[in-house]
N, C-alpha and C positions, 0 to 999 in steps of 0.2 A: 552716650559715650562721646566725650569731647577729646579728640585725638589729633595730633599733628596740625593744630591750627596756629596761625600767626595772628595775634591780637595786638594792635598798636594804635597810637595816636587817638586815644579815647578821651572823652571829656571828663571822665571820672574813673571808677574802678574798671579794671580790665575784664574781669569775669566774676560774676556774683551769683550766689545761690542763697539768698537771704530774705526772700519774700514769703516763702512757705517752708514748712518742714520738708526735707528731702532725704532720700536714702538711695543707696546703690548707684551712686554716680561714679563714673570713671573719668578722671581728668588726667590725661597722660600725654607726654611728649609734645607739649605746647610751648610756644615762645610768646611771652607777654612783655611789652616794653612801651615806654613813652606814654604812661598813663597820666591823666590830668587830675585836677581836683585834689583829693586826699592822697593820691599817688599809690594807692593799693593795687597790687597785681591781682590778688584774689580776695574776695570777701565771702567766706563760706560760713553759714550760720549767723546768728545774731547775738548781740551783746546780752549778757545775763541770761542766756539760754532762752531768749524770746523766740528764736527760730533755731531748730536743731538740724544739723546735717549728720547722718549716721551711716554706717555700713558702706563707706565709700572708699575709693582708692584715688589718691593724689600722688603721682609719681613721675619722675624724670622730666619735670617742667623746667624751663629756663625763664626766670623772671628777672629782668634787669632794667636799669635806667628808669626807675619809676619815680 
């Protein structure tokens, strides 16, 4: 469970879950800003279904200035 975290000033994506298939993640009430590189706040899952994220909750996050 990732809850109420402040993620900022990163070199690339703020929060990622794209290295392996994942499920049942809860990503809630976080603030993500000032991400570098591609500027993505969250990268969940992979392109063309290469990595799948399922049965997860992503809610009430504030992603800005990426």
